[in-house]
N, C-alpha and C positions, 0 to 999 in steps of 0.2 A: 355744779351749782355752788354758789357762795354759801359757806356754812356758818352756823352760829358758833361763837367761841365761848367755851365755858371758862369763866373767871373764878376767882377764889370763893365767891359767895353767891353767885347767881348766874343765870343764863343771859349772856349779853353779846352784842356784836360791837366789838371795839377794834380799832386799828391803832394800837399803842406803839407798835414797832413793826419792822419788816418781818420779824419772826412770827407775827400773827397771821401772815398770809402764806399759803402754799404756792408753789409754782403755778398750779392750775388756777388758783384764785386770782393771781396776778394776771394771767392770760385772760381770764374772764373779764376782769376790770378793763384791761386794754381793749378787748373786743367791744365792750359796752361803750367806752369812751370814743372809739372809732365810729360807732353807730350814731352816738349823740352828736359828734362833730359833723358827720356827713348829713344828718337830717335833724337839725335842732328844733324845727317846728313840730316834729313828731313827739317831742318830749316836753313841749310847752305846757305848763300847768301840771306836770306830772308830780310836782311837790307843792301843789297849791295849798296855801294856808299853813304850810310847814314852817317852823321857826328854827333857824340855826343860831345857837349861841356861840360867840367867839370870845375866848379869853386869851388875851395876848399880853404877856409880861414884857416881851421883847419887841422892838420896832419892826415894822414890815412894810414892804411896798407890794411885791408881787403876790405873796401868800395871802395877805389881807384882801387885796383887790380881786384876786382870782376866786376866793371863796365867796365874797360878796356878790360878784357878778354871776357866779355859778348858781347860787341859791335864788337870786332874783330872776334869772332867765328860766329857771325851772318852776317859777310861780310862787316861790316862797319868800321869806324875809329873814333878815339877819339882825341880831342884837349884838353890838360890839362893846366889849369891856376891856380897857387896858388898866395898867397900874395907877394911872392918874385920875381916871374917871369912875373908880369903883372903890369899895371898902377894902380892897386888897392893899391900897396905899396906907391904910390905917391898921394893917396887921391881920385882917381876916384871912384865913387860910384858903388855899386854892381848893382843898377838898370841900370846905364849907360853901365856897362860891359855887362849885359844881353841883353840890346837893341842892342848893336853892335854885340855881339856874335850870337844872334838869326838870323842875316843876313847871317851868314856863316854856320849854323848848322841846324839839324832837331830836336834837343832836347837838354836840358841842365840839368845836374845833379849838384846840388849845396849843398855844405857842408859849412854852414855859422854859425856864432855865434848866430844870432838873427832871430827868426821867422818873425819878421816885415820886415827884409831885404829880406827874401825869397819871401814874399808877394809883396814887391815892385818890385822885379825882375820879378815876374809873370805878373805884370801890364805892365811892359816895354817890355816884350819879345813877339816875334811873333811865338815862338815855345813852346812846352810843357816844364814846369819846374818840376823837380823831387826832392823831399826832400831826400837828402843824409845825413842829420843830421842838426838839429838846436837845440837851447837851450830847446825847448819844445817837439819836436817829433823826433823819429828815425824810420820813417815809413817803409822804405825798409828793415831795420834790422828785424822788427817784422814780416813782410810778409815772409821773409826767415825762421824765427823761426817757423811760422805756417806750412810751408812746411815740416820742420823737424818733428814737432809734429805729423802731419798727417801720415808721413811715418812710424814713430815709433809706433804710437797708432792705426792707421787705421781709425781714426775718429777725430773730434774736439768737437762736441757737448757733453755736460755732463761731460767733463773732469774737473779736478780741478788743476789749476795752482796757485802756491804760490810764490810770489816774496818777497825776504828778503833784508832788508837793507835800503839804501837811496832811497826813492821813490819819491823824489822831482825832478826827472830828466826826460830826454827825453825817455829813455827806458821804465821806469815804466808807463809814460803817454801813450805811444803807445801800450804797453801791455794791459792796462786797456781798451782802446778804441777798438782795433782790435780784441782782444781775446773775449771780451764780445759780439761783434757783430756776431761772428760765434758760439756762444753757450758755450764757455768755461767759467767756474766759476773762477773768479779772486779774490784771497785773497792777500792783501798787508800787510806784517808783518814789521812794522817799529816803531821807537820811537814816542811818542806823540809830541815831539818837532816839531814845524811847518815846519822848514827848511828841515826835512826829510820826510814830508808828500806830497802826490800828490797835485797838484794845485786844489783848490776848484772849480774854474771855469770849469776846464777840467772835473772834476768828475761830476758836475751837467750836463754838456752837454753830457757826455758819457752815463749817466743813462737814457737819453731820447730815446736811440735806442739800447737796449740790448736784447740779448737772454739769456746770462749767467748772473750770479750774480756778484756783485762787493762788496767786503767787505774790510774794513780797520781795522787792529787790532794791538796792541802792544804785544800781546801774541804769540810769535813765536812757543811755544810748542803746543798750541791749533791749530794754523794755519797749521802746518805741518801735522797734523793728516789726514791720508787717501789722501794725495796729489798724483796726477798722475805726476805732473811736478814741480820740484823745480828750481827756477830761481834767479840769482843774478847778480849784476854788480859791477864795482869798486866803492869803497867808496870815493876815492879821484880823481875826474876828473880833466882834464886839467884846470889850473887856480885856483885850490883849495889847492895848495901845502902848503900854510901857515896854513891851517886848519887841516892838516894831523893828528896830535896827538889828537886833540879834536874829530875828526870824528872817529878815531879808537876806542877811549875810549867810545864814545856814541853808536857805532854800533856793538861792539864786541859780544853782545848777539845774534846778527842776522847772525852770520857766518853759512854757510852751511857746516856741518861736519857729522861725523858718528852718533851723537845724533839726528841730523835732519833726517837722513835717517831712523833711527829706527821708527820714527813717521809716515813716509810716507808709501805709498803702496809698497809692495815688488817689483813690476815691475815699480817703478817710474823712470823717467829720470831726469838728472841734466843738466841745461843749463846755459850758460854764454856767453855774446856777445863778450868777449875778448877786450883788454888784461886783463888777470886775475892776481891778486896779492895774491898768496897762503899764508895762515897764517892770512889773513885778512878776506875778504868776503867769502872765500872758503878754505877749507883745501886741501892740496896737494893730500892726499889719495883719496878724493872725486873727485877732478878735473881730476885725472888720473885713476880713478877707472872704473869699468865696467858699472856703471849707467850714466857716463858722455857721452854726445853727442855733446860736444863743437866743435869738429873738423868737424862733419857732418853739424852743424850749419854754420860754416865758409864756407865750400864748397857750401852749398845751397844758399849762397848769390849770387854766380855767376848764378846759374840756375834761381833764382827769378829775378835777374836784367835782364836776357834775356827776361823773360816774360813781365816785365814792359816796356822794350825798344821796344819789338815787338808790344805790345799793343798800345803804344803811338806814335811810329814813323813809323810804316808800313803804306803804302798808302792804 
């Protein structure tokens, strides 16, 4: 069963990071998402009259649309606030925003710059806070990715996932934590340069509760060997535009392309959380090729958001 999480000052159900979920809780959410996807009519109006607050500091396409579609299809409604249409633009804190919004809603999905702000929101809120992206974690993205992997592979345990490129980001961190909890072996192929490496603190914490192996290497060639899943993300995230040329130069060896596929298993799948920039982190032929499951990934965000909202907001 999904458990309540004890926070610093009250009993709450939050998903602030992948560390908030046990391997069993992840499996439970995947099972629920599978049921909802297979029989959506059975869950119609299951969150009737429930309100989801959405606080987004950063732009979004798939995360915003998937949360809104999910709550509407479950019978609820969404209130969307970004930095331009709320008092956040005039300096009101995210914690204050969460405190007020929690009086109007049954849950809040927050896409904010800093993990510390998300945690402050959770302290102030009277309703569950859901990580819709921070600088450290992209928890709901990886939950939906695991749903896609299970659909394509029929299992999670003993698979090998290899992530290529810039691993000092939220997607890589969440992959390391959540995949290893459900028995997937995670290999990170990235340069030795510290800014492209996963957080040491997150690695140490992740290794305390793993079923799968976690490996970091700069050797992309060896990493790709016998991979079941190849995964990458953009090399130039929002706010890094000034580093674009340097990053492309540093990371070009870690592009997923036909050479990478030759090293992986014949039935490997290729994943990218999008948006993708072909010619950089992934070649166009691979992104649009038969091994790519990126559009299934994108759709599964809605099904997984439904499971998360149902689990946290249903009476």
